[in-house]
C-alpha positions in Angstrom: -85.2 111.5 99.2 -85.1 115.0 100.7 -85.4 118.0 98.4 -86.3 121.7 98.4 -89.4 122.1 96.3 -91.0 125.1 94.6 -94.8 124.7 95.0 -95.8 127.8 92.9 -94.1 130.6 91.0 -93.9 133.5 93.3 -91.3 136.4 93.7 -89.1 135.5 96.7 -91.5 132.6 97.4 -90.6 130.0 100.1 -89.0 126.7 99.3 -90.5 123.6 101.0 -88.3 120.8 102.3 -90.1 117.6 101.2 -89.7 113.9 100.9 -90.0 113.1 97.2 -89.3 110.0 95.1 -85.8 109.3 93.8 -85.5 110.4 90.1 -86.1 107.8 87.4 -82.9 106.7 85.7 -83.2 106.5 81.9 -80.9 104.5 79.6 -78.4 107.3 79.1 -78.5 108.6 82.7 -76.2 108.5 85.6 -77.8 108.8 89.1 -75.6 111.0 91.3 -75.7 111.2 95.1 -75.4 115.0 95.6 -72.6 116.0 97.9 -72.6 119.7 97.1 -74.6 122.1 95.0 -74.0 125.7 93.8 -76.5 128.5 94.2 -77.2 130.9 91.3 -79.3 133.9 90.6 -80.9 131.8 87.9 -82.5 129.7 90.6 -84.2 132.9 92.0 -85.3 133.9 88.6 -86.9 130.6 87.8 -88.6 130.4 91.2 -89.9 134.0 90.6 -91.4 132.9 87.2 -89.2 135.2 85.1 -88.5 132.4 82.6 -91.8 130.5 82.7 -92.7 131.5 79.1 -89.6 130.1 77.5 -88.5 127.6 80.2 -91.6 126.3 81.9 -91.5 124.0 84.9 -94.6 122.4 86.3 -94.8 123.0 90.0 -93.9 121.4 92.3 -90.3 121.2 91.0 -86.8 121.2 92.5 -84.4 124.1 91.9 -80.6 123.8 91.5 -78.3 124.0 88.5 -74.9 122.9 89.9 -73.8 119.6 91.3 -70.8 117.6 92.5 -71.2 114.1 93.8 -70.7 110.4 93.3 -72.3 108.1 90.7 -74.5 105.5 92.4 -76.2 103.9 89.4 -75.9 104.1 85.6 -78.4 103.5 82.8 -78.1 100.5 80.4 -76.5 102.6 77.6 -74.0 104.6 79.7 -70.4 104.0 78.7 -68.4 107.0 80.1 -69.1 106.6 83.8 -69.3 103.9 86.4 -70.6 103.5 90.0 -68.2 105.3 92.3 -67.0 108.0 89.9 -66.8 111.5 91.4 -68.4 113.9 88.9 -69.7 117.4 88.5 -72.3 118.9 86.1 -74.8 121.5 85.2 -77.9 119.4 84.4 -79.7 120.4 81.2 -82.8 122.6 81.2 -86.1 120.8 82.2 -84.0 118.2 84.2 -82.5 120.5 86.9 -83.0 119.9 90.6 -79.7 119.7 92.5 -81.2 121.0 95.8 -81.8 117.4 96.6 -80.1 114.2 97.8 -80.0 112.6 94.3 -80.3 113.7 90.7 -80.4 111.8 87.4 -78.6 113.4 84.5 -77.8 112.5 80.9 -74.2 111.4 80.8 -73.6 113.9 78.0 -74.0 116.7 80.6 -71.5 115.2 83.1 -67.7 115.3 83.5 -65.3 113.8 86.0 -64.7 116.1 88.9 -61.2 117.8 89.0 -59.0 115.7 91.2 -57.5 118.8 93.0 -60.9 120.1 94.1 -63.1 119.0 97.0 -66.9 118.6 96.4 -67.8 122.1 97.5 -65.2 123.7 95.2 -66.3 121.5 92.3 -70.0 122.4 92.8 -69.1 126.1 92.4 -67.8 125.6 88.9 -70.3 124.2 86.3 -72.8 127.0 85.6 -70.3 129.9 85.8 -67.6 127.9 84.1 -69.8 126.9 81.2 -71.1 130.4 80.9 -67.7 131.9 80.6 -66.4 129.1 78.3 -69.4 129.4 75.9 -69.1 133.3 75.9 -65.3 133.6 75.5 -64.3 130.4 73.7 -67.3 129.3 71.7 -69.0 132.6 70.8 -66.3 135.2 71.3 -63.4 133.2 69.9 -61.1 135.2 72.1 -57.5 135.5 70.8 -54.2 136.6 72.5 -53.8 140.3 72.7 -57.5 141.2 72.5 -59.1 143.6 74.9 -61.9 142.1 76.9 -64.3 143.9 79.4 -65.9 141.6 81.9 -68.5 143.3 84.1 -68.9 142.4 87.8 -65.5 140.8 88.2 -66.0 139.6 91.8 -69.2 137.8 91.0 -69.6 134.1 90.1 -69.2 134.4 86.3 -66.8 137.3 86.6 -64.2 135.5 88.8 -64.2 132.6 86.4 -64.3 134.6 83.2 -61.3 136.8 84.2 -59.2 133.8 84.7 -60.3 132.2 81.5 -59.7 135.3 79.5 -56.2 135.7 80.9 -55.5 132.0 80.0 -56.6 132.8 76.5 -54.1 135.7 76.3 -56.4 138.6 76.6 -56.0 142.0 78.3 -58.8 142.2 80.8 -60.7 145.1 82.3 -63.4 144.6 85.0 -65.7 146.5 87.3 -65.9 145.9 91.1 -66.0 147.8 94.4 -62.8 149.0 96.0 -63.0 146.3 98.7 -62.9 143.5 96.0 -60.1 145.1 93.9 -57.4 142.9 95.3 -59.5 139.8 94.6 -59.9 140.5 90.9 -56.3 141.7 90.6 -55.2 138.3 92.0 -57.4 136.6 89.4 -55.5 138.5 86.6 -57.5 141.6 85.9 -55.3 144.2 84.2 -57.6 147.3 84.6 -59.9 147.6 87.6 -62.7 150.1 87.6 -64.4 151.0 90.9 -68.1 151.3 89.9 -68.8 153.4 92.9 -66.5 156.2 91.9 -65.7 155.7 88.2 -67.7 155.6 84.9 -66.3 152.7 82.8 -67.5 154.4 79.6 -65.1 157.3 80.3 -62.2 154.9 81.0 -62.5 152.2 78.3 -62.4 152.4 74.5 -61.5 150.2 71.6 -62.5 146.9 73.2 -62.9 143.7 71.2 -65.5 142.0 73.4 -67.7 142.9 76.4 -69.3 140.2 78.6 -72.4 142.0 79.9 -74.2 140.8 83.0 -75.8 143.9 84.2 -78.9 146.2 83.6 -80.0 147.7 80.3 -78.3 151.1 80.9 -75.0 149.3 81.5 -75.5 147.3 78.3 -76.1 150.5 76.2 -72.9 152.1 77.7 -71.0 148.9 77.0 -71.8 149.1 73.3 -70.0 152.4 73.2 -66.7 151.0 74.5 -66.3 148.5 71.7 -64.3 149.1 68.6 -65.9 148.7 65.2 -66.5 145.1 64.5 -66.4 144.3 68.3 -68.9 142.1 70.0 -71.1 142.4 73.1 -72.3 139.1 74.6 -75.0 139.5 77.2 -76.0 136.9 79.8 -78.6 139.1 81.3 -80.7 139.8 78.2 -82.5 140.8 76.2 -82.9 137.6 74.3 -82.4 137.8 70.6 -83.9 136.1 67.5 -81.0 133.7 67.4 -81.8 132.5 70.9 -85.5 131.9 69.9 -84.3 129.9 66.9 -81.9 127.8 69.1 -84.8 127.0 71.5 -87.2 126.3 68.6 -89.7 128.6 70.1 -93.1 129.1 68.5 -93.9 132.1 66.1 -95.4 134.2 68.9 -92.4 133.8 71.2 -90.0 134.3 68.3 -91.7 137.7 67.7 -91.5 138.6 71.3 -87.7 137.9 71.4 -87.3 140.0 68.2 -89.2 142.9 69.8 -87.4 142.7 73.1 -84.0 143.0 71.5 -84.9 145.2 68.6 -83.6 148.4 70.2 -80.3 147.0 71.4 -79.7 145.3 68.0 -80.4 148.5 66.2 -78.1 150.5 68.5 -75.3 147.9 68.1 -75.6 148.2 64.3 -75.3 151.9 64.5 -72.0 151.5 66.3 -70.8 148.9 63.9 -70.7 146.2 66.5 -72.5 142.9 67.1 -74.9 142.0 69.9 -75.5 138.4 71.0 -77.5 136.9 73.9 -76.1 133.8 75.7 -78.3 131.4 77.7 -75.7 128.8 78.8 -76.4 125.2 78.0 -75.3 122.0 79.7 -72.3 120.4 78.0 -70.1 117.7 79.6 -67.4 118.0 77.0 -66.9 121.7 77.7 -66.7 120.8 81.4 -64.0 118.2 80.7 -62.0 121.0 79.0 -62.5 123.1 82.1 -61.4 120.2 84.3 -58.0 120.2 82.5 -57.6 123.9 83.1 -58.4 123.6 86.8 -56.1 120.6 87.3 -53.3 122.5 85.5 -53.7 125.4 87.9 -54.8 127.9 85.2 -58.1 128.4 86.9 -59.1 128.2 90.6 -62.6 128.3 92.2 -63.7 131.3 94.2 -66.1 130.2 97.0 -67.6 132.9 99.3 -69.8 130.9 101.7 -70.8 127.3 102.3 -74.2 126.6 103.8 -75.6 123.3 105.2 -78.5 121.7 103.3 -81.1 122.7 105.8 -80.1 126.4 105.2 -80.8 126.3 101.5 -83.3 129.1 101.6 -80.7 131.3 103.5 -78.1 130.5 100.8 -80.5 131.6 98.1 -81.4 134.8 100.0 -77.6 135.6 100.4 -77.1 135.2 96.6 -80.0 137.6 96.0 -78.2 140.3 98.0 -75.6 140.6 95.2 -72.8 140.7 97.8 -71.3 137.3 97.2 -67.7 137.1 96.1 -67.5 134.2 93.7 -69.9 131.4 94.4 -72.2 130.3 97.2 -72.3 126.5 97.8 -74.6 124.2 99.8 -73.2 120.9 101.3 -75.8 118.2 100.9 -74.2 115.0 102.2 -71.1 113.6 103.8 
């Protein structure tokens, strides 16, 4: 099969289009013919080697964390899916590789594709949808009437998280540029802050939860807009001791995570708020819940651009500009 391969960790390194063997199908696996795949900054960070200490891949390896496609084969123990099913997924860590014609995934990571989405729209959902779900539903336990601040509202996670927070009954504030204000307003944002002309710290106060996706300075300011007892959930770091425990990292890496997050945890404590780091995980059951919301019309995908498979490197470069509104998708097959 054809796939885009990373030959070595290197910042902005080239991907190589190669012919590689089809993936092995284990007993609990479904083999999926990839029809479309989403592109994420996580792909760039893994290629650049930013996560190689905690999430090592042995080059050559295939990038890609979102997939929509059709099941072409199932393992001997698979019970939830059959050949011909249209599915979507975020493959689990160490088994990613959706920039390819086929991928094998554990059935626990997979869900049936929403019937009202095409393949490209479906491929835009898994990583950002699961990130928002695990932040707002699982960790944040968002309740009706709470005030939620979602940074970068026009980005991939932001466009999904705004809609999910509104579905949960929250009042939502977000940051974006003036040109994207109508987009985030249409998704349900109640308060829109133009980051070019406004300082969100001077506008917001008394918030229950912040979903942080930006730099360390933005994170520090975000702690100050929370009310006592509020929670900041960061998807951009720094990783905390709970994350190290979850990944069962060794003592050295455990210490590294503790040191990396020491300052922000201390500052959060001084404000009487909580800090948590989220590194989204694959979860087919959560995706099934998301499917129901999409089919009911509560959430819709936001797709900026669609690239053909041979332009995968261009798609990744476009995502790296930070200008994408919603998600960037690659069409892999007919």
